[in-house]
C-alpha positions in Angstrom: 0.0 0.0 0.0 2.8 2.5 0.8 4.3 2.2 -2.6 1.0 2.9 -4.2 0.6 5.9 -1.9 4.1 7.2 -2.8 3.3 7.0 -6.5 0.0 8.9 -6.0 1.7 11.6 -3.9 4.3 12.2 -6.7 1.5 13.2 -9.0 -0.1 15.6 -6.5 0.9 19.2 -6.1 2.0 20.1 -2.6 -0.4 23.1 -2.6 -3.4 20.8 -3.4 -2.4 18.4 -0.6 -2.0 21.2 1.9 -5.4 22.7 1.0 -7.2 19.4 1.7 -5.2 19.0 4.9 -6.2 22.4 6.2 -9.9 21.7 5.5 -9.5 18.8 7.9 -7.4 20.5 10.5 -4.3 18.6 9.8 -1.0 20.4 10.5 0.9 21.2 7.3 3.9 23.2 8.5 7.3 21.4 8.2 5.6 18.2 7.0 6.5 16.2 3.9 3.9 15.5 1.3 3.8 11.8 2.0 3.1 12.4 5.7 0.2 14.7 4.9 -1.1 12.1 2.5 -1.0 9.4 5.2 -3.2 11.5 7.4 -5.8 12.2 4.7 -8.6 9.7 3.8 -7.5 7.4 1.0 -10.2 8.5 -1.4 -9.2 12.1 -1.1 -5.6 11.3 -2.0 -6.8 9.2 -5.0 -9.1 12.0 -6.2 -6.2 14.5 -6.0 -3.9 12.0 -7.8 -6.3 11.6 -10.7 -6.5 15.3 -11.5 
């Protein structure tokens, strides 16, 4: 699963990930994209990756 997630995260812009995280109250300062993605629901990450 983590390899899939890493591949998805590579396709997503950091700005988009941070916006989704902020909507959910997830900290985004000094956090890597992969760590943000792990905290977001899977379907949100997949939706962002398919853009």
